[in-house]
OpenMM code with the backbone's topology and positions (N, CA, C; nanometers):
from openmm import Vec3, app, unit

residues = "MET ARG PHE ASN GLU ASP LYS PHE ILE LYS GLU VAL GLU LYS TYR ILE LYS GLY THR TYR ASP GLN HIS TYR VAL GLY LYS LYS GLN VAL GLN THR ILE ASP VAL TRP GLU THR LEU GLY SER ILE ASP THR THR CYS ARG ASP THR ALA ILE LYS TYR LEU MET ARG TYR GLY LYS LYS GLY GLY PHE ASN ARG ASN ASP LEU THR LYS VAL ALA HIS TYR VAL ILE ILE MET LEU TYR LEU HIS ASP ASN PHE TYR LYS ARG GLU THR GLN GLY ALA VAL SER TYR THR HIS LEU ARG".split()
positions = [
    Vec3(1.0209, -2.4485, -1.9708),
    Vec3(1.0437, -2.3066, -1.9898),
    Vec3(1.1883, -2.2852, -2.0339),
    Vec3(1.2039, -2.2006, -2.1293),
    Vec3(1.3336, -2.1816, -2.1943),
    Vec3(1.4429, -2.1328, -2.0989),
    Vec3(1.4095, -2.0422, -2.0073),
    Vec3(1.5097, -1.9834, -1.9190),
    Vec3(1.4969, -2.0336, -1.7748),
    Vec3(1.4373, -2.1492, -1.7577),
    Vec3(1.4190, -2.2100, -1.6246),
    Vec3(1.3410, -2.1203, -1.5291),
    Vec3(1.2475, -2.0448, -1.5842),
    Vec3(1.1699, -1.9528, -1.5001),
    Vec3(1.1010, -2.0255, -1.3854),
    Vec3(1.0503, -2.1453, -1.4113),
    Vec3(0.9809, -2.2205, -1.3064),
    Vec3(1.0737, -2.2498, -1.1881),
    Vec3(1.1981, -2.2809, -1.2160),
    Vec3(1.2974, -2.3061, -1.1109),
    Vec3(1.3213, -2.1793, -1.0283),
    Vec3(1.3357, -2.0675, -1.0962),
    Vec3(1.3649, -1.9431, -1.0266),
    Vec3(1.2432, -1.8909, -0.9499),
    Vec3(1.1244, -1.9148, -1.0025),
    Vec3(1.0029, -1.8757, -0.9305),
    Vec3(0.9949, -1.9522, -0.7988),
    Vec3(1.0280, -2.0799, -0.8000),
    Vec3(1.0286, -2.1594, -0.6768),
    Vec3(1.1342, -2.1075, -0.5798),
    Vec3(1.2493, -2.0676, -0.6321),
    Vec3(1.3558, -2.0133, -0.5477),
    Vec3(1.3119, -1.8826, -0.4817),
    Vec3(1.2478, -1.7966, -0.5593),
    Vec3(1.2000, -1.6693, -0.5048),
    Vec3(1.0916, -1.6954, -0.4005),
    Vec3(1.0036, -1.7892, -0.4279),
    Vec3(0.8983, -1.8229, -0.3312),
    Vec3(0.9590, -1.8704, -0.1988),
    Vec3(1.0598, -1.9561, -0.2066),
    Vec3(1.1274, -2.0047, -0.0858),
    Vec3(1.1918, -1.8888, -0.0103),
    Vec3(1.2566, -1.7985, -0.0826),
    Vec3(1.3191, -1.6809, -0.0203),
    Vec3(1.2146, -1.5961, 0.0516),
    Vec3(1.1026, -1.5674, -0.0165),
    Vec3(0.9992, -1.4826, 0.0423),
    Vec3(0.9421, -1.5471, 0.1678),
    Vec3(0.9120, -1.6751, 0.1624),
    Vec3(0.8613, -1.7446, 0.2811),
    Vec3(0.9610, -1.7343, 0.3957),
    Vec3(1.0900, -1.7438, 0.3651),
    Vec3(1.1931, -1.7331, 0.4668),
    Vec3(1.2002, -1.5963, 0.5318),
    Vec3(1.1618, -1.4922, 0.4573),
    Vec3(1.1671, -1.3575, 0.5164),
    Vec3(1.0644, -1.3428, 0.6279),
    Vec3(0.9586, -1.4216, 0.6243),
    Vec3(0.8566, -1.4136, 0.7279),
    Vec3(0.8969, -1.4889, 0.8540),
    Vec3(1.0062, -1.5632, 0.8486),
    Vec3(1.0571, -1.6355, 0.9648),
    Vec3(1.1739, -1.5637, 1.0308),
    Vec3(1.2188, -1.4543, 0.9726),
    Vec3(1.3368, -1.3867, 1.0245),
    Vec3(1.3063, -1.3144, 1.1553),
    Vec3(1.4109, -1.2829, 1.2282),
    Vec3(1.3985, -1.2286, 1.3633),
    Vec3(1.3207, -1.0976, 1.3704),
    Vec3(1.3205, -1.0166, 1.2670),
    Vec3(1.2543, -0.8873, 1.2737),
    Vec3(1.1069, -0.8938, 1.2367),
    Vec3(1.0577, -1.0123, 1.2096),
    Vec3(0.9162, -1.0280, 1.1779),
    Vec3(0.8496, -1.0918, 1.2989),
    Vec3(0.7646, -1.0146, 1.3661),
    Vec3(0.6936, -1.0666, 1.4826),
    Vec3(0.5452, -1.0750, 1.4567),
    Vec3(0.4753, -1.1415, 1.5465),
    Vec3(0.3317, -1.1621, 1.5281),
    Vec3(0.2540, -1.0314, 1.5220),
    Vec3(0.2868, -0.9379, 1.6098),
    Vec3(0.2113, -0.8124, 1.6118),
    Vec3(0.3020, -0.6909, 1.6019),
    Vec3(0.4250, -0.7110, 1.5621),
    Vec3(0.5173, -0.5997, 1.5511),
    Vec3(0.4952, -0.5259, 1.4206),
    Vec3(0.5228, -0.3971, 1.4223),
    Vec3(0.5138, -0.3162, 1.3017),
    Vec3(0.6352, -0.3454, 1.2154),
    Vec3(0.6101, -0.3729, 1.0893),
    Vec3(0.7177, -0.3991, 0.9947),
    Vec3(0.7516, -0.2700, 0.9196),
    Vec3(0.8698, -0.2623, 0.8666),
    Vec3(0.9112, -0.1455, 0.7890),
    Vec3(0.8141, -0.1195, 0.6750),
    Vec3(0.7711, -0.2244, 0.6083),
    Vec3(0.6792, -0.2075, 0.4955),
    Vec3(0.5449, -0.1506, 0.5412),
    Vec3(0.5059, -0.1792, 0.6669),
    Vec3(0.3837, -0.1204, 0.7226),
    Vec3(0.3986, 0.0307, 0.7390),
    Vec3(0.5180, 0.0738, 0.7773),
    Vec3(0.5448, 0.2178, 0.7900),
    Vec3(0.5369, 0.2832, 0.6527),
    Vec3(0.5955, 0.2189, 0.5524),
    Vec3(0.5891, 0.2731, 0.4156),
    Vec3(0.4435, 0.2872, 0.3723),
    Vec3(0.3623, 0.1864, 0.4053),
    Vec3(0.2204, 0.1915, 0.3684),
    Vec3(0.1504, 0.3074, 0.4397),
    Vec3(0.1761, 0.3237, 0.5690),
    Vec3(0.1149, 0.4321, 0.6468),
    Vec3(0.1556, 0.5685, 0.5925),
    Vec3(0.2794, 0.5809, 0.5497),
    Vec3(0.3281, 0.7080, 0.4948),
    Vec3(0.2778, 0.7340, 0.3531),
    Vec3(0.2195, 0.6318, 0.2908),
    Vec3(0.1710, 0.6472, 0.1539),
    Vec3(0.2808, 0.6344, 0.0499),
    Vec3(0.3926, 0.5730, 0.0884),
    Vec3(0.5057, 0.5636, -0.0047),
    Vec3(0.5439, 0.4201, -0.0377),
    Vec3(0.4565, 0.3261, -0.0077),
    Vec3(0.4923, 0.1850, -0.0273),
    Vec3(0.5263, 0.1550, -0.1729),
    Vec3(0.4517, 0.2117, -0.2660),
    Vec3(0.4778, 0.1808, -0.4073),
    Vec3(0.6116, 0.2363, -0.4532),
    Vec3(0.6385, 0.3611, -0.4227),
    Vec3(0.7644, 0.4203, -0.4677),
    Vec3(0.8834, 0.3639, -0.3906),
    Vec3(0.8647, 0.3326, -0.2635),
    Vec3(0.9752, 0.2774, -0.1853),
    Vec3(1.0092, 0.1371, -0.2337),
    Vec3(0.9081, 0.0562, -0.2650),
    Vec3(0.9354, -0.0773, -0.3202),
    Vec3(1.0074, -0.0654, -0.4543),
    Vec3(0.9618, 0.0264, -0.5379),
    Vec3(1.0280, 0.0477, -0.6677),
    Vec3(1.1726, 0.0906, -0.6476),
    Vec3(1.1932, 0.1885, -0.5596),
    Vec3(1.3280, 0.2408, -0.5379),
    Vec3(1.4201, 0.1368, -0.4752),
    Vec3(1.3655, 0.0538, -0.3866),
    Vec3(1.4461, -0.0508, -0.3242),
    Vec3(1.4838, -0.1568, -0.4265),
    Vec3(1.3918, -0.1912, -0.5167),
    Vec3(1.4237, -0.2853, -0.6245),
    Vec3(1.5363, -0.2297, -0.7112),
    Vec3(1.5286, -0.1016, -0.7432),
    Vec3(1.6346, -0.0371, -0.8222),
    Vec3(1.7670, -0.0415, -0.7472),
    Vec3(1.7621, -0.0170, -0.6162),
    Vec3(1.8843, -0.0210, -0.5346),
    Vec3(1.9527, -0.1564, -0.5473),
    Vec3(1.8751, -0.2645, -0.5338),
    Vec3(1.9343, -0.3975, -0.5416),
    Vec3(1.9831, -0.4307, -0.6821),
    Vec3(1.9141, -0.3811, -0.7839),
    Vec3(1.9633, -0.4012, -0.9209),
    Vec3(2.0972, -0.3307, -0.9416),
    Vec3(2.1086, -0.2091, -0.8896),
    Vec3(2.2323, -0.1337, -0.9066),
    Vec3(2.3457, -0.1911, -0.8220),
    Vec3(2.3114, -0.2539, -0.7116),
    Vec3(2.4113, -0.3127, -0.6224),
    Vec3(2.4656, -0.4446, -0.6783),
    Vec3(2.3844, -0.5135, -0.7575),
    Vec3(2.4249, -0.6426, -0.8140),
    Vec3(2.5542, -0.6253, -0.8941),
    Vec3(2.6523, -0.7070, -0.8602),
    Vec3(2.7813, -0.7002, -0.9288),
    Vec3(2.8806, -0.6080, -0.8610),
    Vec3(2.8367, -0.5371, -0.7584),
    Vec3(2.9261, -0.4441, -0.6892),
    Vec3(2.9488, -0.4904, -0.5459),
    Vec3(2.8496, -0.4713, -0.4601),
    Vec3(2.8634, -0.5083, -0.3197),
    Vec3(2.8500, -0.6599, -0.3071),
    Vec3(2.9564, -0.7249, -0.2646),
    Vec3(2.9531, -0.8701, -0.2507),
    Vec3(2.9593, -0.9435, -0.3832),
    Vec3(3.0055, -0.8758, -0.4861),
    Vec3(3.0153, -0.9396, -0.6174),
    Vec3(2.8790, -0.9582, -0.6817),
    Vec3(2.8681, -1.0600, -0.7623),
    Vec3(2.7422, -1.0882, -0.8313),
    Vec3(2.6562, -1.1735, -0.7390),
    Vec3(2.5958, -1.1077, -0.6419),
    Vec3(2.5199, -1.1723, -0.5366),
    Vec3(2.3788, -1.2053, -0.5872),
    Vec3(2.3493, -1.3341, -0.6035),
    Vec3(2.2175, -1.3777, -0.6517),
    Vec3(2.1061, -1.3291, -0.5590),
    Vec3(2.1387, -1.3170, -0.4301),
    Vec3(2.0378, -1.2737, -0.3338),
    Vec3(1.9863, -1.1333, -0.3664),
    Vec3(2.0711, -1.0485, -0.4242),
    Vec3(2.0255, -0.9163, -0.4668),
    Vec3(1.9129, -0.9300, -0.5697),
    Vec3(1.9278, -1.0222, -0.6623),
    Vec3(1.8252, -1.0417, -0.7654),
    Vec3(1.6969, -1.1003, -0.7064),
    Vec3(1.7117, -1.1870, -0.6085),
    Vec3(1.5941, -1.2436, -0.5414),
    Vec3(1.5173, -1.1339, -0.4689),
    Vec3(1.5902, -1.0424, -0.4057),
    Vec3(1.5252, -0.9303, -0.3364),
    Vec3(1.4515, -0.8416, -0.4363),
    Vec3(1.5110, -0.8189, -0.5524),
    Vec3(1.4440, -0.7411, -0.6571),
    Vec3(1.3105, -0.8064, -0.6913),
    Vec3(1.3138, -0.9372, -0.7124),
    Vec3(1.1913, -1.0097, -0.7475),
    Vec3(1.0857, -0.9943, -0.6384),
    Vec3(1.1265, -1.0001, -0.5113),
    Vec3(1.0319, -0.9851, -0.3998),
    Vec3(0.9641, -0.8477, -0.4044),
    Vec3(1.0413, -0.7436, -0.4232),
    Vec3(0.9831, -0.6095, -0.4287),
    Vec3(0.8943, -0.5912, -0.5507),
    Vec3(0.9293, -0.6517, -0.6618),
    Vec3(0.8448, -0.6439, -0.7813),
    Vec3(0.7136, -0.7170, -0.7574),
    Vec3(0.7172, -0.8291, -0.6873),
    Vec3(0.5935, -0.9014, -0.6547),
    Vec3(0.5034, -0.8161, -0.5659),
    Vec3(0.5612, -0.7471, -0.4695),
    Vec3(0.4810, -0.6562, -0.3858),
    Vec3(0.4203, -0.5468, -0.4728),
    Vec3(0.4968, -0.4945, -0.5670),
    Vec3(0.4446, -0.3911, -0.6574),
    Vec3(0.3298, -0.4458, -0.7425),
    Vec3(0.3408, -0.5705, -0.7881),
    Vec3(0.2315, -0.6323, -0.8645),
    Vec3(0.1058, -0.6438, -0.7783),
    Vec3(0.1241, -0.6814, -0.6526),
    Vec3(0.0104, -0.6892, -0.5599),
    Vec3(-0.0567, -0.5526, -0.5451),
    Vec3(0.0247, -0.4492, -0.5243),
    Vec3(-0.0297, -0.3137, -0.5106),
    Vec3(-0.1002, -0.2710, -0.6381),
    Vec3(-0.0397, -0.3000, -0.7503),
    Vec3(-0.0980, -0.2653, -0.8796),
    Vec3(-0.2366, -0.3265, -0.8943),
    Vec3(-0.2477, -0.4534, -0.8615),
    Vec3(-0.3739, -0.5252, -0.8813),
    Vec3(-0.4792, -0.4952, -0.7764),
    Vec3(-0.4381, -0.4551, -0.6562),
    Vec3(-0.5325, -0.4447, -0.5463),
    Vec3(-0.5620, -0.3037, -0.4957),
    Vec3(-0.4726, -0.2084, -0.5214),
    Vec3(-0.4915, -0.0783, -0.4594),
    Vec3(-0.4871, 0.0402, -0.5543),
    Vec3(-0.4456, 0.0198, -0.6769),
    Vec3(-0.4329, 0.1314, -0.7682),
    Vec3(-0.5184, 0.1088, -0.8909),
    Vec3(-0.5780, 0.2143, -0.9369),
    Vec3(-0.6513, 0.2077, -1.0626),
    Vec3(-0.5555, 0.2575, -1.1692),
    Vec3(-0.4983, 0.1649, -1.2427),
    Vec3(-0.3965, 0.2020, -1.3406),
    Vec3(-0.4352, 0.1507, -1.4773),
    Vec3(-0.4030, 0.2297, -1.5737),
    Vec3(-0.4210, 0.1881, -1.7118),
    Vec3(-0.3113, 0.0869, -1.7456),
    Vec3(-0.3411, -0.0070, -1.8332),
    Vec3(-0.2379, -0.1019, -1.8724),
    Vec3(-0.1367, -0.0370, -1.9651),
    Vec3(-0.1793, 0.0660, -2.0358),
    Vec3(-0.0874, 0.1419, -2.1201),
    Vec3(-0.1260, 0.2885, -2.1077),
    Vec3(-0.0312, 0.3740, -2.1322),
    Vec3(-0.0608, 0.5166, -2.1288),
    Vec3(-0.0465, 0.5741, -1.9891),
    Vec3(-0.1269, 0.6730, -1.9591),
    Vec3(-0.1177, 0.7476, -1.8338),
    Vec3(-0.1509, 0.6590, -1.7145),
    Vec3(-0.0904, 0.6925, -1.6025),
    Vec3(-0.1120, 0.6200, -1.4772),
    Vec3(-0.1898, 0.7112, -1.3828),
    Vec3(-0.2965, 0.6574, -1.3231),
    Vec3(-0.3680, 0.7345, -1.2216),
    Vec3(-0.3545, 0.6624, -1.0896),
    Vec3(-0.3263, 0.7368, -0.9829),
    Vec3(-0.3015, 0.6792, -0.8525),
    Vec3(-0.4209, 0.7028, -0.7606),
    Vec3(-0.4509, 0.6039, -0.6823),
    Vec3(-0.5386, 0.6210, -0.5660),
    Vec3(-0.4595, 0.5697, -0.4478),
    Vec3(-0.4794, 0.6288, -0.3312),
    Vec3(-0.3989, 0.5904, -0.2166),
    Vec3(-0.4549, 0.4669, -0.1484),
    Vec3(-0.3663, 0.3971, -0.0789),
    Vec3(-0.4049, 0.2762, -0.0067),
    Vec3(-0.5079, 0.3059, 0.1007),
    Vec3(-0.4957, 0.4186, 0.1632),
    Vec3(-0.5858, 0.4534, 0.2750),
    Vec3(-0.6658, 0.5756, 0.2414),
] * unit.nanometer
topology = app.Topology()
chain = topology.addChain("A")
for resn in residues:
    res = topology.addResidue(resn, chain)
    for name in ("N", "CA", "C"):
        topology.addAtom(name, app.Element.getBySymbol(name[0]), res)
């Protein structure tokens, strides 16, 4: 791959797996993303959080690669939502159906 995408995909995968081992992720605890889903804002919150990390890149903590990895994680969640919970056109108008 011209831009080493395969290398970066593996890096993002490792990062995402690591987020499930962090202290705030418990077996039966409610996660922040679960609250977003319950409120019906998971798609927009993931989008907005990805934008936040893109805008933060190069500012807070310098050019922090971890900001870009977080962007990729939120975009992957958005792809999951796109494919599994929303009826969306590939081009043109977007129609939303709610998760619940």
